[in-house]
C-alpha positions in Angstrom: 0.0 0.0 0.0 1.3 3.4 -1.0 0.5 5.1 2.4 2.8 2.7 4.2 5.7 3.5 1.9 5.0 7.2 2.2 4.8 7.0 6.0 8.1 5.1 6.2 9.7 7.7 3.8 8.5 10.5 6.0 9.9 8.9 9.2 13.3 8.1 7.6 13.7 11.6 6.1 12.0 13.7 8.7 10.2 15.5 5.9 6.8 17.1 6.8 3.8 15.6 5.1 2.8 18.9 3.4 6.3 19.4 2.0 6.2 15.8 0.6 2.9 16.5 -1.0 4.1 19.7 -2.6 7.3 18.2 -3.9 5.9 14.8 -5.1 2.4 15.7 -6.4 2.1 19.6 -6.2 -0.7 18.9 -3.6 0.2 19.8 0.0 -2.8 17.8 1.3 -1.8 14.6 -0.6 -0.5 12.7 2.5 -3.5 13.8 4.6 -5.9 12.6 1.9 -4.1 9.2 1.8 -4.4 8.9 5.5 -8.2 9.5 5.1 -8.6 6.8 2.5 -7.7 8.5 -0.8 -6.8 5.9 -3.5 -4.5 7.5 -6.1 -4.5 6.2 -9.6 -1.6 4.1 -10.9 0.0 7.0 -12.6 0.1 9.0 -9.4 1.5 6.1 -7.4 4.3 5.8 -10.0 5.0 9.5 -9.7 5.2 9.3 -5.9 7.4 6.2 -5.9 9.7 7.8 -8.5 10.0 10.9 -6.3 10.8 8.9 -3.2 13.5 6.9 -5.1 15.1 9.9 -6.7 15.1 11.8 -3.4 16.8 8.9 -1.6 19.4 8.7 -4.4 20.1 12.5 -4.2 20.4 12.4 -0.4 22.8 9.4 -0.7 24.9 11.4 -3.2 25.2 14.4 -0.9 26.1 12.7 2.4 29.4 14.0 3.7 32.3 11.5 3.7 33.9 10.6 7.0 37.4 12.0 6.8 
């Protein structure tokens, strides 16, 4: 289920739900709507999953090295 993936992403990144919604879907209420039962279409699910994957990759690329 998408909401579980999103909630795990929010916990790991510390990103607020409204910021996630704005960045991933241009809808600040997206996560709140998911929590209230919203069922996004397949295309939207793919967009959200793509956002989470690319965000993780970009954060991994910018982690400071231990020197």
